[in-house]
DSSP file (Angstrom, degrees, kcal/mol; ACC not computed):
  #  RESIDUE AA STRUCTURE BP1 BP2  ACC     N-H-->O    O-->H-N    N-H-->O    O-->H-N    TCO  KAPPA ALPHA  PHI   PSI    X-CA   Y-CA   Z-CA
    1    1 A M              0   0    0      0, 0.0     2,-0.3     0, 0.0     0, 0.0   0.000 360.0 360.0 360.0 132.2   94.0  124.0  143.2
    2    2 A S        -     0   0    0      2,-0.1     0, 0.0     1,-0.1     0, 0.0  -0.705 360.0-153.9 -98.5 145.1   97.1  124.4  141.2
    3    3 A N        +     0   0    0     -2,-0.3     2,-0.2     2,-0.1    -1,-0.1   0.398  64.7 106.9 -92.8   0.6   97.3  124.4  137.3
    4    4 A T        -     0   0    0      1,-0.0     2,-0.3     0, 0.0    -2,-0.1  -0.513  62.9-137.2 -81.8 150.2  100.9  123.2  137.3
    5    5 A R        -     0   0    0     -2,-0.2     2,-0.1     1,-0.1     5,-0.1  -0.767  17.6-113.6-104.0 150.4  101.8  119.7  136.3
    6    6 A S    >>  -     0   0    0     -2,-0.3     3,-1.3     1,-0.1     4,-0.5  -0.379  35.7-105.3 -73.1 162.6  104.3  117.5  138.0
    7    7 A S  G >4 S+     0   0    0      1,-0.3     3,-0.6     2,-0.2    -1,-0.1   0.784 121.7  60.4 -62.3 -25.7  107.4  116.6  136.1
    8    8 A A  G 34 S+     0   0    0      1,-0.2    -1,-0.3     3,-0.0    -3,-0.0   0.763 109.8  42.0 -70.8 -24.7  105.9  113.1  135.5
    9    9 A Q  G <4 S+     0   0    0     -3,-1.3    -1,-0.2     2,-0.1    -2,-0.2   0.389  85.0 132.3-100.8   2.2  103.0  114.7  133.7
   10   10 A K    <<  -     0   0    0     -3,-0.6     2,-0.6    -4,-0.5    -3,-0.1  -0.281  44.6-151.6 -61.1 134.8  105.0  117.2  131.7
   11   11 A Y        -     0   0    0      1,-0.1    -1,-0.1    -6,-0.0    -2,-0.1  -0.947  14.1-177.1-110.5 119.6  104.1  117.4  128.0
   12   12 A D        -     0   0    0     -2,-0.6     2,-1.2     1,-0.1    -1,-0.1   0.406  39.9-122.3 -96.4   1.5  106.9  118.6  125.8
   13   13 A G  S    S+     0   0    0      0, 0.0     2,-0.3     0, 0.0    -1,-0.1  -0.589  84.0  38.1  96.2 -74.5  105.0  118.6  122.5
   14   14 A F  S    S-     0   0    0     -2,-1.2     2,-0.1    -3,-0.1    -2,-0.1  -0.855  80.0-119.3-115.7 148.2  107.0  116.2  120.4
   15   15 A T     >  -     0   0    0     -2,-0.3     4,-2.5     1,-0.1     5,-0.2  -0.341  34.7-106.4 -73.6 165.3  108.7  113.0  121.2
   16   16 A E  H  > S+     0   0    0      1,-0.2     4,-2.4     2,-0.2     5,-0.1   0.894 123.2  52.2 -58.3 -40.4  112.4  112.7  120.7
   17   17 A E  H  > S+     0   0    0      2,-0.2     4,-2.1     1,-0.2    -1,-0.2   0.888 109.2  49.2 -65.2 -39.4  111.8  110.5  117.7
   18   18 A E  H  > S+     0   0    0      2,-0.2     4,-2.2     1,-0.2    -2,-0.2   0.908 110.9  49.6 -66.1 -41.9  109.4  113.0  116.2
   19   19 A R  H  X S+     0   0    0     -4,-2.5     4,-2.1     1,-0.2    -2,-0.2   0.914 110.6  50.7 -62.5 -41.8  111.9  115.8  116.7
   20   20 A D  H  X S+     0   0    0     -4,-2.4     4,-2.3     1,-0.2    -2,-0.2   0.904 109.1  51.4 -61.6 -41.5  114.6  113.7  115.0
   21   21 A A  H  X S+     0   0    0     -4,-2.1     4,-2.1     1,-0.2    -1,-0.2   0.892 109.1  50.2 -63.5 -40.1  112.2  113.1  112.1
   22   22 A M  H  X S+     0   0    0     -4,-2.2     4,-2.1     2,-0.2    -1,-0.2   0.883 109.9  50.5 -66.3 -37.7  111.6  116.8  111.7
   23   23 A K  H  X S+     0   0    0     -4,-2.1     4,-2.1     2,-0.2    -2,-0.2   0.908 109.7  50.9 -64.4 -41.2  115.3  117.5  111.7
   24   24 A E  H  X S+     0   0    0     -4,-2.3     4,-2.4     1,-0.2    -2,-0.2   0.896 108.6  52.2 -62.8 -39.2  115.8  114.9  109.0
   25   25 A R  H  X S+     0   0    0     -4,-2.1     4,-2.3     2,-0.2    -1,-0.2   0.905 107.8  50.8 -64.6 -41.2  113.1  116.5  106.9
   26   26 A A  H  X S+     0   0    0     -4,-2.1     4,-2.0     1,-0.2    -1,-0.2   0.909 111.0  49.0 -62.0 -41.6  114.8  119.9  107.2
   27   27 A T  H  X S+     0   0    0     -4,-2.1     4,-2.5     2,-0.2    -2,-0.2   0.900 109.5  52.7 -63.8 -41.3  118.1  118.3  106.1
   28   28 A E  H  X S+     0   0    0     -4,-2.4     4,-2.6     1,-0.2    -2,-0.2   0.915 108.7  49.7 -61.1 -43.6  116.3  116.6  103.1
   29   29 A L  H  X S+     0   0    0     -4,-2.3     4,-2.0     2,-0.2    -1,-0.2   0.905 112.1  47.3 -63.7 -41.6  114.8  119.8  102.0
   30   30 A K  H  X S+     0   0    0     -4,-2.0     4,-1.9     2,-0.2    -1,-0.2   0.916 112.7  49.7 -64.5 -43.0  118.2  121.6  102.1
   31   31 A S  H  X S+     0   0    0     -4,-2.5     4,-2.1     1,-0.2    -2,-0.2   0.907 110.4  49.6 -63.2 -43.8  119.9  118.7  100.3
   32   32 A T  H  X S+     0   0    0     -4,-2.6     4,-2.0     1,-0.2    -1,-0.2   0.893 109.5  52.0 -63.0 -40.6  117.2  118.7   97.5
   33   33 A A  H  < S+     0   0    0     -4,-2.0    -1,-0.2     1,-0.2    -2,-0.2   0.880 111.6  46.9 -64.3 -38.1  117.6  122.4   97.0
   34   34 A R  H  < S+     0   0    0     -4,-1.9    -2,-0.2     1,-0.2    -1,-0.2   0.879 113.1  48.6 -70.3 -38.0  121.3  122.1   96.7
   35   35 A R  H  < S-     0   0    0     -4,-2.1     4,-0.4    -5,-0.2     3,-0.2   0.863  96.2-146.1 -72.1 -38.3  121.1  119.2   94.2
   36   36 A G     <  -     0   0    0     -4,-2.0     3,-0.2    -5,-0.2     4,-0.2  -0.196  33.8 -74.4  84.4 171.6  118.6  120.6   91.8
   37   37 A S  S >  S+     0   0    0      1,-0.2     3,-0.7     2,-0.1     4,-0.5   0.717 116.0  74.4 -80.8 -21.5  116.0  118.5   90.0
   38   38 A R  T 3  S+     0   0    0      1,-0.2     3,-0.2    -3,-0.2     4,-0.2   0.897 109.1  27.4 -62.1 -42.4  118.4  116.9   87.4
   39   39 A S  T 3> S+     0   0    0     -4,-0.4     4,-2.7    -3,-0.2     5,-0.3   0.326  91.7 104.8-102.2   8.8  120.0  114.4   89.8
   40   40 A A  H <> S+     0   0    0     -3,-0.7     4,-2.9     1,-0.2     5,-0.2   0.885  78.6  49.2 -60.3 -42.9  117.2  114.1   92.3
   41   41 A K  H  > S+     0   0    0     -4,-0.5     4,-2.2    -3,-0.2    -1,-0.2   0.945 115.5  42.1 -66.5 -47.0  116.0  110.6   91.2
   42   42 A A  H  > S+     0   0    0     -4,-0.2     4,-1.9     2,-0.2    -2,-0.2   0.933 119.7  44.2 -64.6 -45.5  119.5  109.0   91.2
   43   43 A D  H  X S+     0   0    0     -4,-2.7     4,-2.5     1,-0.2    -2,-0.2   0.871 110.8  56.3 -66.3 -35.9  120.4  110.7   94.5
   44   44 A G  H  X S+     0   0    0     -4,-2.9     4,-2.5    -5,-0.3    -2,-0.2   0.902 106.8  48.8 -62.1 -41.6  117.0  109.9   95.9
   45   45 A E  H  X S+     0   0    0     -4,-2.2     4,-2.8     2,-0.2     5,-0.2   0.920 111.0  50.1 -64.9 -42.5  117.5  106.2   95.3
   46   46 A A  H  X S+     0   0    0     -4,-1.9     4,-2.0     1,-0.2    -2,-0.2   0.902 111.2  49.6 -61.8 -40.3  120.9  106.4   96.9
   47   47 A D  H  X S+     0   0    0     -4,-2.5     4,-2.2     2,-0.2    -2,-0.2   0.917 111.8  47.9 -64.0 -43.7  119.4  108.1   99.9
   48   48 A V  H  X S+     0   0    0     -4,-2.5     4,-2.5     1,-0.2    -2,-0.2   0.931 111.9  49.2 -63.3 -46.1  116.6  105.5  100.2
   49   49 A L  H  X S+     0   0    0     -4,-2.8     4,-2.2     1,-0.2    -1,-0.2   0.863 110.1  52.0 -63.0 -35.1  119.1  102.7   99.9
   50   50 A A  H  X S+     0   0    0     -4,-2.0     4,-1.2    -5,-0.2    -1,-0.2   0.905 109.9  48.7 -66.8 -40.9  121.3  104.3  102.6
   51   51 A K  H  X S+     0   0    0     -4,-2.2     4,-0.7     1,-0.2     3,-0.3   0.905 111.8  49.2 -65.0 -40.6  118.3  104.6  105.0
   52   52 A I  H >< S+     0   0    0     -4,-2.5     3,-1.2     1,-0.2    -2,-0.2   0.907 107.0  55.6 -64.1 -40.7  117.3  101.0  104.4
   53   53 A A  H 3< S+     0   0    0     -4,-2.2    -1,-0.2     1,-0.3    -2,-0.2   0.785 101.5  58.4 -63.4 -27.1  120.9   99.9  105.0
   54   54 A E  H 3< S+     0   0    0     -4,-1.2    -1,-0.3    -3,-0.3    -2,-0.2   0.707  92.6  89.3 -73.6 -20.2  120.7  101.7  108.4
   55   55 A M    <<  -     0   0    0     -3,-1.2     2,-0.3    -4,-0.7    -3,-0.0  -0.286  66.3-147.5 -76.3 162.8  117.8   99.4  109.4
   56   56 A T    >>  -     0   0    0     -2,-0.0     4,-1.2     4,-0.0     3,-0.9  -0.873  45.9 -19.6-127.3 161.8  118.2   96.1  111.1
   57   57 A G  H 3> S-     0   0    0     -2,-0.3     4,-2.0     1,-0.2     3,-0.2  -0.049 123.8  -0.6  52.6-133.2  116.4   92.8  111.2
   58   58 A T  H 3> S+     0   0    0      1,-0.2     4,-2.9     2,-0.2     5,-0.2   0.860 130.5  58.6 -61.5 -39.7  112.8   92.6  110.0
   59   59 A D  H <> S+     0   0    0     -3,-0.9     4,-2.7     1,-0.2    -1,-0.2   0.931 108.2  46.0 -57.0 -45.9  112.6   96.3  109.2
   60   60 A R  H  X S+     0   0    0     -4,-1.2     4,-2.6     2,-0.2     5,-0.2   0.927 112.9  49.0 -64.2 -45.3  115.5   96.1  106.8
   61   61 A A  H  X S+     0   0    0     -4,-2.0     4,-2.1     1,-0.2    -2,-0.2   0.914 113.9  46.7 -61.7 -43.4  114.1   92.9  105.1
   62   62 A L  H  X S+     0   0    0     -4,-2.9     4,-2.7     2,-0.2     5,-0.2   0.931 113.3  48.2 -63.6 -46.4  110.6   94.6  104.7
   63   63 A A  H  X S+     0   0    0     -4,-2.7     4,-2.4    -5,-0.2    -2,-0.2   0.898 111.0  50.7 -63.7 -41.4  112.0   97.8  103.4
   64   64 A E  H  X S+     0   0    0     -4,-2.6     4,-2.0    -5,-0.2    -1,-0.2   0.923 113.0  45.8 -62.1 -43.7  114.3   96.0  100.9
   65   65 A R  H  X S+     0   0    0     -4,-2.1     4,-2.3    -5,-0.2    -2,-0.2   0.910 112.6  49.8 -68.4 -41.3  111.3   94.0   99.6
   66   66 A L  H  X S+     0   0    0     -4,-2.7     4,-2.7     2,-0.2     5,-0.2   0.899 108.6  53.5 -62.6 -40.1  109.0   97.0   99.4
   67   67 A H  H  X S+     0   0    0     -4,-2.4     4,-2.4     1,-0.2    -1,-0.2   0.927 110.0  47.7 -60.0 -44.4  111.7   98.9   97.5
   68   68 A A  H  X S+     0   0    0     -4,-2.0     4,-2.1     2,-0.2    -1,-0.2   0.894 110.9  51.3 -63.9 -40.3  111.9   96.1   95.0
   69   69 A I  H  X S+     0   0    0     -4,-2.3     4,-2.9     2,-0.2     5,-0.3   0.922 110.8  48.0 -63.5 -44.4  108.1   96.0   94.6
   70   70 A V  H  X S+     0   0    0     -4,-2.7     4,-2.4     1,-0.2     7,-0.3   0.933 111.8  49.6 -62.5 -45.4  107.9   99.7   94.0
   71   71 A K  H  < S+     0   0    0     -4,-2.4    -1,-0.2    -5,-0.2    -2,-0.2   0.886 117.4  41.4 -61.3 -38.2  110.7   99.6   91.4
   72   72 A E  H  < S+     0   0    0     -4,-2.1    -2,-0.2    -5,-0.2    -1,-0.2   0.913 126.4  29.3 -76.4 -43.7  109.0   96.6   89.6
   73   73 A H  H  < S+     0   0    0     -4,-2.9    -3,-0.2     1,-0.2    -2,-0.2   0.581 133.3  26.0 -99.9 -11.7  105.3   97.7   89.7
   74   74 A A    ><  +     0   0    0     -4,-2.4     3,-2.2    -5,-0.3    -1,-0.2  -0.374  61.3 161.1-147.3  62.8  105.6  101.5   89.7
   75   75 A P  T 3  S+     0   0    0      0, 0.0    -4,-0.1     0, 0.0    -3,-0.1   0.688  72.3  68.5 -61.8 -16.5  108.9  102.5   88.0
   76   76 A G  T 3  S+     0   0    0     -3,-0.1     2,-0.4     2,-0.1    -5,-0.1   0.640  78.6  94.6 -77.0 -13.9  107.6  106.0   87.5
   77   77 A L  S <  S-     0   0    0     -3,-2.2    13,-0.2    -7,-0.3    -3,-0.1  -0.642  74.7-135.6 -79.7 134.3  107.6  106.7   91.2
   78   78 A A  E     -A   89   0A   0     11,-3.2    11,-2.8    -2,-0.4     2,-0.1  -0.783  14.8-128.4 -93.1 125.4  110.8  108.5   92.3
   79   79 A P  E     +A   88   0A   0      0, 0.0     2,-0.3     0, 0.0     9,-0.2  -0.463  43.0 148.2 -69.8 143.2  112.5  107.2   95.5
   80   80 A K  E     -A   87   0A   0      7,-2.4     7,-2.4    -2,-0.1     2,-0.3  -0.964  46.6-102.7-161.0 164.3  113.3  109.9   98.1
   81   81 A T  E     -A   86   0A   0     -2,-0.3     2,-0.4     5,-0.2   -33,-0.1  -0.751  30.2-171.3 -94.9 150.3  113.6  110.1  101.8
   82   82 A W  E >  S-A   85   0A   0      3,-2.3     3,-1.2    -2,-0.3   -57,-0.1  -0.925  75.6 -16.7-145.0 111.4  110.8  111.8  103.7
   83   83 A Y  T 3  S-     0   0    0     -2,-0.4   -58,-0.1     1,-0.3   -59,-0.1   0.836 129.7 -54.8  55.4  34.7  111.2  112.5  107.4
   84   84 A G  T 3  S+     0   0    0      1,-0.3    -1,-0.3   -60,-0.2   -62,-0.0   0.610 117.6 112.6  78.5  13.1  114.1  110.1  107.3
   85   85 A M  E <  S-A   82   0A   0     -3,-1.2    -3,-2.3   -64,-0.1    -1,-0.3  -0.864  77.7 -99.1-116.0 150.7  112.0  107.3  105.9
   86   86 A P  E     +A   81   0A   0      0, 0.0    12,-2.8     0, 0.0     2,-0.3  -0.495  54.7 168.1 -63.3 132.9  112.1  105.6  102.4
   87   87 A A  E     -AB  80  97A   0     -7,-2.4    -7,-2.4    10,-0.2     2,-0.4  -0.928  29.5-139.7-144.8 166.9  109.4  107.2  100.3
   88   88 A Y  E     -AB  79  96A   0      8,-2.6     7,-3.1    -2,-0.3     8,-1.6  -0.998  21.5-163.7-137.3 130.8  108.2  107.2   96.7
   89   89 A A  E     -AB  78  94A   0    -11,-2.8   -11,-3.2    -2,-0.4     2,-0.5  -0.813  16.9-153.1-122.7 153.7  107.0  110.3   94.9
   90   90 A K  E >  S- B   0  93A   0      3,-2.5     3,-1.8    -2,-0.3   -13,-0.1  -0.995  90.2  -8.6-121.8 124.9  105.1  111.3   91.8
   91   91 A D  T 3  S-     0   0    0     -2,-0.5    -1,-0.1     1,-0.3     3,-0.1   0.861 132.5 -55.3  54.4  37.5  105.8  114.7   90.4
   92   92 A G  T 3  S+     0   0    0      1,-0.2     2,-0.5    -3,-0.0    -1,-0.3   0.369 115.8 110.8  82.9  -4.8  107.8  115.5   93.5
   93   93 A K  E <  S-B   90   0A   0     -3,-1.8    -3,-2.5    23,-0.0    -1,-0.2  -0.894  74.3-110.6-110.8 132.3  105.0  114.7   96.0
   94   94 A V  E     +B   89   0A   0     -2,-0.5    22,-0.3    -5,-0.3    -5,-0.3  -0.337  35.7 171.7 -63.2 130.3  105.1  111.7   98.2
   95   95 A V  E     +     0   0A   0     -7,-3.1    19,-2.5     1,-0.4     2,-0.3   0.741  67.6   2.6-105.4 -40.9  102.6  109.0   97.3
   96   96 A C  E     -BC  88 113A   0     -8,-1.6    -8,-2.6    17,-0.3    -1,-0.4  -0.975  62.7-175.3-147.4 160.5  103.7  106.2   99.6
   97   97 A F  E     -BC  87 112A   0     15,-2.4    15,-2.7    -2,-0.3     2,-0.5  -0.980  21.0-129.9-153.3 160.4  106.3  105.6  102.4
   98   98 A F  E     - C   0 111A   0    -12,-2.8     2,-0.5    -2,-0.3    13,-0.2  -0.968  17.1-167.2-115.8 129.9  107.8  102.9  104.7
   99   99 A Q  E     - C   0 110A   0     11,-2.9    11,-2.6    -2,-0.5   -14,-0.1  -0.968  18.2-137.0-117.8 117.3  108.1  103.6  108.4
  100  100 A S     >  -     0   0    0     -2,-0.5     4,-0.8     9,-0.2     3,-0.2  -0.360  13.8-127.7 -70.5 151.4  110.3  101.1  110.3
  101  101 A A  T  4>S+     0   0    0      1,-0.2     5,-2.8     2,-0.2     3,-0.4   0.874 110.0  58.3 -62.5 -37.0  109.1   99.9  113.6
  102  102 A Q  T >45S+     0   0    0      3,-0.2     3,-0.8     1,-0.2    -1,-0.2   0.838  93.2  66.9 -63.0 -36.0  112.5  100.9  115.0
  103  103 A K  T 345S+     0   0    0      1,-0.3    -1,-0.2    -3,-0.2    -2,-0.2   0.893 119.5  18.1 -57.5 -45.2  112.1  104.6  114.0
  104  104 A F  T 3<5S-     0   0    0     -4,-0.8    -1,-0.3    -3,-0.4    -2,-0.2   0.114 109.4-109.5-115.7  21.3  109.2  105.3  116.4
  105  105 A K  T < 5 +     0   0    0     -3,-0.8    -3,-0.2    -4,-0.3     2,-0.2   0.908  66.3 155.8  53.4  48.3  109.7  102.3  118.7
  106  106 A S      < -     0   0    0     -5,-2.8    -1,-0.2    -6,-0.2     3,-0.0  -0.555  55.3-121.1 -99.7 165.0  106.5  100.7  117.4
  107  107 A R  S    S+     0   0    0     -2,-0.2     2,-0.3     1,-0.1    -6,-0.1   0.570  94.0  26.7 -85.1  -7.5  105.6   97.0  117.5
  108  108 A Y  S    S-     0   0    0     -7,-0.1    24,-0.2    -8,-0.1     2,-0.1  -0.990  78.3-114.1-149.2 156.2  105.2   96.9  113.7
  109  109 A A  E     - D   0 131A   0     22,-1.9    22,-3.0    -2,-0.3     2,-0.4  -0.409  33.9-137.8 -80.3 165.4  106.5   98.7  110.5
  110  110 A T  E     -CD  99 130A   0    -11,-2.6   -11,-2.9    20,-0.2     2,-0.6  -0.990  15.0-158.3-134.1 135.7  104.0  100.7  108.4
  111  111 A L  E     -CD  98 129A   0     18,-2.5    18,-2.5    -2,-0.4     2,-0.3  -0.969  31.6-174.1-104.1 118.4  103.4  101.1  104.7
  112  112 A G  E     -CD  97 128A   0    -15,-2.7   -15,-2.4    -2,-0.6     2,-0.4  -0.838  16.8-157.4-120.0 154.7  101.6  104.4  104.3
  113  113 A F  E     -C   96   0A   0     14,-3.0   -17,-0.3    -2,-0.3     2,-0.1  -0.974  13.7-135.8-128.1 141.1   99.9  106.2  101.5
  114  114 A S    >   -     0   0    0    -19,-2.5     3,-1.6    -2,-0.4     4,-0.3  -0.337  38.1 -97.8 -83.4 174.4   99.2  109.9  101.1
  115  115 A D  G >  S+     0   0    0      1,-0.3     3,-1.2     2,-0.2    -1,-0.1   0.729 120.8  70.6 -65.5 -20.4   95.9  111.3   99.8
  116  116 A L  G 3  S+     0   0    0    -22,-0.3    -1,-0.3     1,-0.2   -21,-0.1   0.693  81.3  74.4 -68.4 -17.5   97.6  111.6   96.4
  117  117 A A  G <  S-     0   0    0     -3,-1.6    -1,-0.2   -22,-0.3    -2,-0.2   0.739  87.6-150.9 -68.5 -22.5   97.6  107.8   96.1
  118  118 A Q    <   +     0   0    0     -3,-1.2    -3,-0.1    -4,-0.3    -2,-0.1   0.929  34.1 160.4  50.0  55.5   93.9  107.8   95.4
  119  119 A L        +     0   0    0      7,-0.1    -1,-0.2    -4,-0.1     7,-0.1   0.158  19.1 162.0 -87.0  18.1   93.2  104.4   97.0
  120  120 A D        +     0   0    0      1,-0.1     2,-0.2     5,-0.1     3,-0.1  -0.057  14.4 171.3 -47.0 133.2   89.5  105.4   97.3
  121  121 A D    >   -     0   0    0      1,-0.2     3,-0.9     0, 0.0     2,-0.3  -0.701  62.4 -54.3-147.0  87.0   87.2  102.5   97.7
  122  122 A G  T 3  S-     0   0    0      1,-0.2    -1,-0.2    -2,-0.2     3,-0.1  -0.599 104.3 -36.4  77.2-137.5   83.7  103.7   98.5
  123  123 A T  T 3  S+     0   0    0     -2,-0.3     2,-0.3     1,-0.2    -1,-0.2   0.429 130.3  38.2-103.5  -0.8   83.4  106.0  101.5
  124  124 A M    <   +     0   0    0     -3,-0.9     2,-0.3     2,-0.0    -1,-0.2  -0.968  62.8 155.4-152.8 133.5   86.1  104.5  103.7
  125  125 A W        -     0   0    0     -2,-0.3     2,-0.2    -3,-0.1    -5,-0.1  -0.986  41.3 -97.2-154.1 159.8   89.5  102.9  102.9
  126  126 A A        -     0   0    0     -2,-0.3     3,-0.1    -7,-0.1    -7,-0.1  -0.540  24.5-179.3 -80.0 144.1   92.8  102.2  104.5
  127  127 A T  S    S+     0   0    0      1,-0.2   -14,-3.0    -2,-0.2     2,-0.3   0.399  71.4  35.5-119.0  -4.4   95.7  104.6  104.0
  128  128 A S  E     -D  112   0A   0    -16,-0.2     2,-0.4     2,-0.0    -1,-0.2  -0.995  63.8-156.9-148.2 153.2   98.3  102.7  106.1
  129  129 A Y  E     -D  111   0A   0    -18,-2.5   -18,-2.5    -2,-0.3     2,-0.3  -0.993  17.8-129.8-133.4 131.4   99.1   99.1  106.7
  130  130 A A  E     -D  110   0A   0     -2,-0.4     2,-0.4   -20,-0.2   -20,-0.2  -0.619  28.0-161.8 -76.4 136.7  100.9   97.4  109.6
  131  131 A L  E     +D  109   0A   0    -22,-3.0   -22,-1.9    -2,-0.3     3,-0.1  -0.984  32.2 154.2-126.5 129.7  103.6   95.0  108.5
  132  132 A T  S    S-     0   0    0      1,-0.6     2,-0.3    -2,-0.4    -1,-0.1   0.568  79.7 -14.3-119.4 -25.8  105.3   92.3  110.5
  133  133 A E        -     0   0    0    -72,-0.0    -1,-0.6   -71,-0.0     2,-0.5  -0.946  66.4-117.1-163.4 168.6  106.3   90.1  107.5
  134  134 A L        -     0   0    0     -2,-0.3     2,-0.2    -3,-0.1    -3,-0.0  -0.957  24.3-172.9-123.1 116.8  105.5   89.7  103.9
  135  135 A T     >  -     0   0    0     -2,-0.5     4,-2.6     1,-0.1     5,-0.2  -0.462  44.3-100.3 -90.6 172.5  103.9   86.6  102.4
  136  136 A A  H  > S+     0   0    0      1,-0.2     4,-2.0     2,-0.2     5,-0.1   0.897 126.9  50.5 -60.4 -39.9  103.4   86.1   98.7
  137  137 A A  H  > S+     0   0    0      2,-0.2     4,-2.2     1,-0.2    -1,-0.2   0.898 109.7  50.4 -65.2 -40.5   99.7   87.2   99.1
  138  138 A D  H  > S+     0   0    0      1,-0.2     4,-2.9     2,-0.2     5,-0.2   0.928 109.7  50.6 -61.9 -45.1  100.8   90.3  101.0
  139  139 A E  H  X S+     0   0    0     -4,-2.6     4,-2.6     1,-0.2    -1,-0.2   0.887 109.7  50.3 -62.0 -39.2  103.3   91.2   98.2
  140  140 A A  H  X S+     0   0    0     -4,-2.0     4,-2.0     2,-0.2    -1,-0.2   0.913 112.3  47.1 -65.3 -42.2  100.7   90.8   95.6
  141  141 A R  H  X S+     0   0    0     -4,-2.2     4,-2.3     2,-0.2    -2,-0.2   0.911 113.4  48.3 -64.7 -42.9   98.3   93.1   97.5
  142  142 A I  H  X S+     0   0    0     -4,-2.9     4,-3.0     2,-0.2     5,-0.2   0.906 108.9  53.5 -64.5 -41.8  101.0   95.6   98.0
  143  143 A A  H  X S+     0   0    0     -4,-2.6     4,-2.4     1,-0.2    -1,-0.2   0.911 110.3  47.9 -59.9 -42.2  102.0   95.5   94.3
  144  144 A A  H  X S+     0   0    0     -4,-2.0     4,-2.3     2,-0.2    -1,-0.2   0.908 113.2  47.5 -65.2 -42.2   98.4   96.2   93.4
  145  145 A L  H  X S+     0   0    0     -4,-2.3     4,-2.8     2,-0.2    -2,-0.2   0.919 112.7  48.9 -64.3 -43.8   98.1   99.1   95.9
  146  146 A I  H  X S+     0   0    0     -4,-3.0     4,-2.3     2,-0.2    -2,-0.2   0.921 111.6  48.9 -62.9 -44.5  101.4  100.6   94.7
  147  147 A A  H  X S+     0   0    0     -4,-2.4     4,-1.2    -5,-0.2    -1,-0.2   0.910 113.5  46.9 -62.4 -42.1  100.4  100.4   91.0
  148  148 A Q  H  < S+     0   0    0     -4,-2.3    -2,-0.2     1,-0.2    -1,-0.2   0.908 111.8  51.1 -64.5 -42.2   97.0  102.0   91.9
  149  149 A A  H  < S+     0   0    0     -4,-2.8    -2,-0.2     1,-0.2    -1,-0.2   0.868 110.5  48.0 -63.7 -37.1   98.8  104.7   93.9
  150  150 A A  H  <        0   0    0     -4,-2.3    -1,-0.2    -5,-0.2    -2,-0.2   0.752 360.0 360.0 -74.7 -23.4  101.2  105.4   91.0
  151  151 A G     <        0   0    0     -4,-1.2    -1,-0.2    -3,-0.2    -3,-0.1   0.333 360.0 360.0  12.2 360.0   98.1  105.6   88.7
């Protein structure tokens, strides 16, 4: 019995999309180090808006609306890119982020929250949400989550 795998079963570790995201993160870290903290918020917003502009269709519409919700309900969160995705940080640490469906060839976009968001609700709670469209009720729920995350 052989321990070798056929080329169809070969595991390369990371997908091409994951490798691209890691490269984007390395670039973001270098860029932040060059800029310094004084201009980080303004440059971060420009970076987020540029990433949103690269998106198409539903992803772009969702990202634009989420960006507006964050600005309105949590103005203290600083926009920045994180692994090539629009994200929002408190004290330099990512609290929430948007992942387009297109980025990882998924069937839906995702609004995700880090553990810093403190969305605790009993002993079990959601930290990410699948998005296919945003209704008025969805926007209200997201605004409440964002405000809680910015806490």
